[in-house]
N, C-alpha and C positions, 0 to 999 in steps of 0.2 A: 316399538317406538316409531312415531310418525316422522318421516323425513321432512325437512324444511327446505323450501325452495330458496334460491339465492335472493329473490325479491323479498320474501318473508324475512329472511335473515337480516337484510339491510334495514327493513322497517323496525325489527326488534332492536337492532343496535342503535338506531336513531332514537327510539323511545328511551333507551337506557343512557343516552347521551354519548354514544360512541360514534366516531367517524373513522372510516377506513379509506385509505388512499394508496394507490400503487404509485411508486416513484419510477419514472421512466429514465432511460439513458445511463444507468449505472453500469460501469464496466467491471469494477471489482470492489470488494469490501475487504478491509484489512483489519484483523484483530492482532494487537501487539501485546504479548505477555512477556514475563521475565525470561523464560527459557526458549520461547519459540514465537513464530508468527504464523497465523492462519490466514490464507488468502482464498477468497471465494470469487472466482471469475464468472462474469455474466450472471450475477444473482438476480433473483426476483426479490424486490424489497417492498414491504408494505409498512405504512405508518398508521398506527391506531392511536387516535386521540381520545383519551378518557380523563375527564375531570381536570383538564389543564395539563395533563402529563402526556408525553408521547412515548409510545412503545414501538420499537423498530423490529420487524420480523424479517430475517434474511433467509432465503431459501436458495440452495445451490450446492455444488460439490466443492468440498474444501481441498486445498492443497497446502500441506504443511511446509514451512520454510524455516530451517534452523538459523539461528543468529550466526553470521559469519564472524570469525575471530578478527578483531581489529589488529592489523599489523603495525608495529612501530617502525616508522621510517626515520632513519638517522638524519639529522640536519645536514651532515656532510654530503649525503647522497642527494638531497634536495638541491644543495648549492652546486654540486657537480653537474647535475642534469640541467640546471638553469644556465650555468656557464657554458656548457657544451652546445646548448641549443639557442642561446640568446633570448630565452623566454623568461618570464617573471618567476619569482619563487612560488607563487600560488599555482601557476600553470604547471611548474615542475612537480609540486606536491600532488596535484590532481592526477598527473600522468603516472607518478609512482604508485598512487593508491589504485588507479585503474589496472596497472600491471602487477599489482601485489608486491611492489618493492623491487621489481626487476629493472635495473638501471638501463641496460641495453635496450630493452623493449620500450621503456619510457622515452629514451632519446629518439628512437625510430618513430614512435608515435607522434612526438612533437615536431620532428623535422619532416614528416611525410604530409603534414597538413598544408 
């Protein structure tokens, strides 16, 4: 079988109505599924346009990321952190989410800023 040069391949694709374009500057691609996430860092991404449709081709090494369990933070804990730090309820909630519900760490986090 005869090898096709990149130039010939581009000409053939143009005749068939295909356009191929590389997308620059992409740092990561994230695929979100029910059970897991797949993250591809520093990918090479190509867009092929065929008949009004776009096909994205992603090339790179995958890194799987399991869904973290959402922790339930009691409203009393949020109010306690807000009262102890003088911060808003939302700031207290975010601090508790960051510290995975640890009240002492959340207070330290908010008072050290």
